[in-house]
C-alpha positions, 0 to 999 in steps of 0.5 A: 158850884159849877164852873164855866169858861169866862167871856169879857166885853168892855168899853168906856165913855165919856160923860163930861158935861159941856156946859156949867152945872151945879156940882156936889158933895160940898156945903157952899151957896155956889156949887156952879162949876168953872171948866174941866181939870180932866174928864168924867168917864162911865166904864162898862164890863160884861162878864158872861158865863151862863149868864150875863153879868154887867159891872158899870163904873160911874165918875159921880157921888152916886144917884138918887136910887130912883135914878139909879133905877132907871139906868139900871133898868135900861141897860138890863132892857139892852142885854135882855137881863133882870135889874139884878144883873146890872151893878152901878160903882159910884165913885163917890166923887165930890167934884162931879155934877149932881144929876138930879139938878139936870134931866139934860145931865143925867140923859146924856149920862144914860145915852153914853152908858147904853152905847158903852154897853152895846160896844162891850157887848160887841167885843166879848172875848175868852179870859182868864181870872185872877185876884189878889190884895195889896195893902196900901197907904191912903186913907185916914178914918175921920171919925174922933178916936177911930183908927179903923181902916181898910187897906186892901186895894182889891185887884181882879185881873182879866187877861187872854187865855194864853195869859200874854195880854191883860184885858181889864184890871179892877181895882177896889180902894177904900178912900173918899173921893175928895182929895179936891176940896171945897175951893175946887170948882173944876169938874174932875174924876178926882184920884180915881182918874190918876189911878186909872192913867197910871195904871193903864200906863203902867200894864197897857189895859183898862183899869176900872176903879171901885170904892169901898166902905169909905163914909168914914175915911178921908184920903190922906193926901189933899190939895187945897189951900183951906185945912178942912174939918176932914184933913186936920192932923198931922196925919193928913198931907197938903200937896200940890200934887196930891192926885198924883201922890194918891195914884203912886202910892196904890200902883206902888204897892199893886205893882209887887202883887200883878205879876204873882197872880195866879190866873185860871180860865174856868169859874162860876160868876155870879151876881144876885141881889137880896133885900131887907127893910130897914127903919129910922125914926122921924126926930121930936121936934125938940130933938130936931131943933137941937141937931139943927143948932149944934150942925149949925155952931159946927159946920155952918149949916143951915137946917132950916128947910130940914126942920120944916120937913120934920115938922110935916112929917109930925102933922102928918101923923109920921114917926118912923120911916122905912126903907127897902135895902138892896144888897148885890153880890158880884162874885167870881171864884172866892173873890167877891164885892157886896154893894149897897147904895150908902155910905158905909162905913169902913167896919162894915167891910172889916167885920164881914171880911173877918166873919167870912174869914175872906180877904177877898170879901169887899163890902162897898159903899155907892152901889146903885146909888148914894142914900146917906151915911150908915154909921156903926153903933159906936159912931151912931152915939157920937153923932156928928156930920155922918150920923145927923148933920148931913142928913140936914142938907141931903135928906131931900135925895134920900125920902128920910130925916134921919139915920136908920135905928141904932142896932141897924149896922149890925143887922145890915152885917148879919144880913150881907154874911147870911145871903153872900155866896154859899162857898164863901160862907165857911 
């Protein structure tokens, strides 16, 4: 691939609501926010070599596809690029507003992001870039009998051409952004905000944080008077300083790697998307009633509305639902993040890294939206919240009532590998 000098522009914007809003991420009757613990951010980085590419991180559980597409189209219009040159990376924070519940809030986010895009475009400068990994201990696999973890804290560093001034640190980690549990009603970026604050204090530059394939990875530290289902067991640590504990665990390991990163000022930079179709069966009424009863008994989830939607689909003669999945890549040299709009289980990233033989290839969920859990074949067979029950609550956001067919995980991993940048396919 051809190599070019890289220019980088960065800007941030506050997206904290000024009035009480509906939060999303926990199954509770009242989701109204009760104040602000820490402000929410959207951060924009524009990477320009032969083309412009825009990476945006947003403190949010994730937008519906329709909302994400609207924002990407607006950003693309400002930059005069196609939507596949715009990547939205959501933190999957469970203490942030539900953008689908408030058009006013969504429009505020869009306005502020577009202003930040314009600011970043006006502040482009030449940079050198380097990358590395640190191994961090911040997550626990919350699925029974599954110990798989992605301990990589991926580091992408941009600095001035003389290597004196750091311009940006982009950190990729893998652990659910729900250190604060369902008894928290304060708006917060969760531990992502603490990572940004600590690293910016230590390194004197902006910090963007990206979530990995964290569908089955809970945070090791948590702050709650309750003991939720994803914090049971001796491997979890209850702490009043859990947000800070998560951030420090990351900084402690990153600090051993950042100073030794090798930098270069001529690299190939690419951002592009590929699409594939996946399918989900509509369950029979008997199967649906059994799942709803199980969800009610195990998690207190009311599946009444979901059952009505299953019945509606049957009455309309719909027994299989189709979905077009966008897989997006952002690559600089041999460093690459690959994102899809689902809660991917961690095995997606581990398997792709292994098959490509590249520790700097990261598969991430929560990219350009959040459209349900995507289980592996093994976890599909076990069922549970990530496979079935969550759909009883959030199906209305996904336009789908059931998980993708069992072999879909293997198909998606193979698709990701086959469409990765050519220089990464070994």
